[in-house]
N, C-alpha and C positions, 0 to 999 in steps of 0.2 A: 689423545683420545678425548672425544667430546662426550660429556655426561649430560643426558637429558634430564632436566629438572622440571617437574610440573608442580602446579599449585592448585589450590581450591579457591575459586573466586565466588564470593557469596553476595547475593542481591536479595532485596525484598521489595515486591511491588504490591500495590493496593489497587484493586479494581472497584470502582464505584460509579454511581449514576451521576451524570452531570446535572440533571434536572430533578432530582428527587427519586423517591422509591415507588411511585405509581407506575405500574406497567401499562403501556399503551401498545397493543399488538399491531395497530396500523400506523404507529409512529406519528400520529397527528400532533402530539405534544413536542416532537422533535427530540425526544429522549435518546441518549446514547451513553454507552459506557466509556470510561477512560481509565488509563493506567497512571499511577504516580510512583516514581521511585523515591521521592522525598516530598516534603511539603511545598517545595518551590518548583518542581518539575512535573508537568503533566503531558500526556501524549495519548492519542487514540490509535492511529495506524500510520506508520509503524510505531511500536512501543518504545520505551526509553532505551538508551544505549546500554549494552552489555559488552564489556571488554574482557578478553581472555586471549591467551596464547594457545595455539594448536596443541592439544594433548592435556590442557588443564581440565580440571573438573569444574563444571559450572553448577552451582547450587542456588536455585532461585525459589524463594518462598513467595507464593502468590496468595494474597488474602482477598477474598471476594466479599466486599462490604456492601454490595447491593442487596437489598432485602427481598427482591423478587425474581431476579434473572440469574440463571446459571452461566458459567463462562469457562473457557479454556484459553491457554496460550499456546500457539503453534510456532515452532522455530523453523522458518523457511531456510533450507540449505544445509541444516545440520543432519548428518547421516543417521544419527541415533543407532549406530552399530552396537548391538547388545542391550539397548534400552528403548525398544520401539514403543513401550507404554508411556514414555516421557515425551512423545511427539506432540501431544496436545490436540489431535484432531478429534473433536467431539463425536461420540458414538461410533468411532472407527478404532482408534487406538486407546481411548480412555473415555470414561464417563465424565460428563461436565462437572465442574466444581460448583456445588450448590450454593445458594445464597447463604451468606454469613459463615462460609467454611474457608479453610486454607489448605494448601497443598505445597509440598516441596518437590520441585523438579530437580533431578540430578543426572547429569550426563557429561560425556567428554566433548570438548570443543574440537570438532572435526567435521569437515576439512578446514584448512586455513582460508581466509577470505573475508569479504564483507557480506553479511547475510541480513535478511529482514524477516 
């Protein structure tokens, strides 16, 4: 008999501005947000690697350290069965995470595969 064992995998990402905190609505300054999973890893799109086994609980704390822009994290391919408010689609499934705020996303890793 096979016993399914699942785990909780935890990550912490920081979102901040690459070029400072001045908001430029027309992007003339070339400002964009980026994610960091640690001090040595940065990414914009797609975000840093999250590794889990199907059925594991993913717990991801996102800290928005940008001083002027709200943000969300969307998990492409994750079905979010039972946790649709953790999908990260701004103004659809959740309100955006405001400047200098944090949020913990928690959901089951499903289905198996590579997602972005």
